[in-house]
C-alpha positions in Angstrom: 11.6 83.7 71.5 7.1 84.0 71.6 6.4 85.4 68.0 4.3 88.4 67.7 1.6 87.2 65.6 1.4 88.6 62.6 5.0 91.0 62.2 6.9 87.8 61.6 7.8 85.2 59.7 8.5 81.6 61.8 12.8 81.9 61.1 13.8 79.8 64.2 15.6 76.3 63.5 14.7 73.2 64.4 17.1 70.9 65.0 16.0 68.7 68.0 17.1 65.2 68.8 13.9 63.5 66.6 14.4 65.9 63.8 17.7 65.4 62.9 16.8 61.8 63.1 13.9 62.0 60.7 16.8 63.8 58.7 19.7 61.2 58.4 17.0 58.9 57.7 15.3 60.2 55.0 18.6 61.2 53.3 20.0 58.1 53.6 16.9 56.8 51.7 16.6 58.6 49.4 19.7 58.2 47.1 19.0 54.0 47.1 16.0 55.3 45.6 17.3 57.5 43.1 19.4 55.0 42.5 16.9 52.4 41.6 14.3 54.6 39.4 17.7 55.3 37.4 18.5 51.9 37.0 14.5 51.4 36.0 14.9 54.1 33.6 18.2 52.3 32.0 16.1 49.4 31.9 13.2 51.1 29.7 15.4 53.0 27.5 17.3 49.6 26.8 14.4 48.0 25.5 12.2 46.5 28.0 8.4 46.5 26.9 6.0 48.3 28.8 3.3 46.1 31.0 1.5 46.3 33.9 4.0 45.1 36.6 6.5 47.7 35.2 4.2 50.6 35.4 3.1 49.4 38.8 6.6 49.8 40.1 7.5 53.2 38.3 4.3 54.5 40.1 5.7 52.5 43.4 8.6 54.0 43.3 7.3 57.6 42.4 5.2 57.8 45.1 8.1 56.3 47.5 10.0 59.5 46.5 7.6 61.6 46.8 7.2 60.8 50.3 10.4 60.7 51.0 11.2 64.0 50.3 7.8 65.0 51.9 8.7 63.1 55.4 12.2 65.2 55.3 10.7 68.5 55.4 7.9 67.2 58.0 10.0 65.3 60.2 13.2 66.4 59.1 15.4 69.6 60.6 14.9 72.9 59.4 16.7 76.2 59.5 14.4 78.9 59.6 16.8 81.0 57.3 16.1 78.9 54.6 13.4 79.5 52.2 11.3 76.4 50.2 9.7 77.8 46.7 6.7 77.5 46.3 7.2 75.7 43.3 8.8 72.9 44.7 6.4 72.4 47.7 3.4 72.2 45.4 5.4 69.7 43.1 6.0 67.5 46.8 2.1 68.0 47.7 1.0 66.6 44.1 3.7 63.8 44.4 1.8 62.8 47.5 -2.0 63.9 47.4 -2.2 64.3 44.2 -3.2 60.6 43.2 -4.9 59.8 46.9 -8.5 60.4 48.2 -7.4 63.7 49.8 -6.6 67.0 48.4 -4.8 69.6 49.3 -5.5 73.1 48.2 -2.6 75.5 48.7 -3.6 78.8 48.9 -0.5 80.5 50.5 1.3 82.6 47.7 4.9 83.0 49.1 7.5 81.4 49.3 7.7 79.7 53.3 10.5 79.3 55.7 11.9 75.9 56.0 10.4 76.0 59.9 7.1 77.2 58.2 6.8 74.4 55.7 7.7 71.8 58.2 4.9 73.0 60.5 2.9 73.0 57.6 3.2 69.4 56.3 3.0 68.3 60.4 -0.1 69.9 60.4 -1.4 68.6 57.1 -0.4 65.0 58.1 -2.7 65.9 61.3 -5.9 67.4 59.2 -5.6 64.1 57.0 -6.0 61.8 59.9 -9.3 63.2 60.4 -10.4 62.4 56.6 -10.7 58.8 56.9 -12.3 58.7 53.9 -11.0 61.0 52.4 -11.9 64.7 51.6 -9.7 68.2 50.8 -7.6 70.1 52.9 -7.4 73.9 52.6 -4.1 76.1 53.5 -3.9 79.9 53.6 -1.5 82.1 55.1 -1.9 85.4 55.9 0.4 87.8 57.9 1.9 85.4 59.5 -1.3 83.3 61.0 -2.0 79.6 59.4 -5.1 78.2 59.2 -6.3 75.0 57.9 -9.3 73.5 57.1 -10.3 69.7 56.3 -13.5 68.9 54.7 -14.9 65.4 54.1 -17.7 62.7 54.3 -17.0 61.9 57.5 -14.8 63.5 60.2 -12.7 61.7 62.4 -11.9 63.6 65.7 -10.7 62.2 68.5 -10.2 64.9 71.4 -7.6 63.1 73.1 -5.3 62.7 70.4 -5.9 66.6 69.6 -4.9 67.5 72.5 -1.5 66.6 72.2 -0.7 69.9 70.4 -0.8 71.3 73.8 -0.2 68.8 76.4 2.1 65.8 76.4 0.8 62.3 75.9 3.0 58.8 76.9 0.6 56.4 75.5 0.0 57.9 72.1 -0.1 55.6 69.0 3.4 55.7 66.5 0.2 56.3 63.5 -0.5 59.9 65.3 3.2 60.8 65.6 2.7 63.5 64.3 0.1 65.2 66.7 2.9 65.1 69.1 5.6 66.8 66.4 3.3 69.3 66.0 2.6 70.2 69.3 6.3 70.3 70.3 7.5 72.5 67.4 4.6 74.6 68.0 5.6 75.2 71.6 9.4 76.0 70.3 8.2 78.9 68.2 5.9 80.4 70.5 2.7 79.4 68.9 -0.1 78.2 70.5 -2.5 75.8 68.5 -6.3 76.7 67.9 -8.5 73.7 67.0 -12.2 73.3 65.9 -14.4 70.9 64.6 -18.1 70.0 63.5 -19.8 67.0 61.5 -18.3 67.5 58.4 -14.7 69.8 59.1 -11.9 70.3 61.3 -9.8 73.9 61.4 -6.6 74.3 63.0 -4.6 77.6 63.2 -2.2 79.2 65.0 
């Protein structure tokens, strides 16, 4: 079913084989990562002295947990009838991008549906690919239309990769799989992506 832009929320279910696999893998990995985190906390409580090595392990576990939860939304199955609280969404973004060269400014004030969050996270990954030296990504949603802008000192824009949002490319590199997944998901919800770029920015809307 094609949505009328600006009048309806994206409430489709996205449960294709690849997204079901993404959900399964992330779900199975989150539990042992949580166990490792709990074990490390118990060691600290038992009197294990703090050290640079221990802090590195703690930061690595925290980052891995954040990425798994982020990827579960981006690559996993979604139910359009479920909502993702904006506070939880911001927490996920901060866990992945809070300490990196790429910053994400989420300007949408409402709680998105799980499908809207999945599309937005995939789009954010696409925008990140265009910022090899870091920069900022802004995300806005108004009257059902989503807009993404990426700014940075250097823009990497590969037309053949971005074209995947509209067409199927068989030899796409695994590092660019999020472009293919976003293109398939947008087609499934009846949205057509519009992409623009300059020497200092990339824009995407749907």
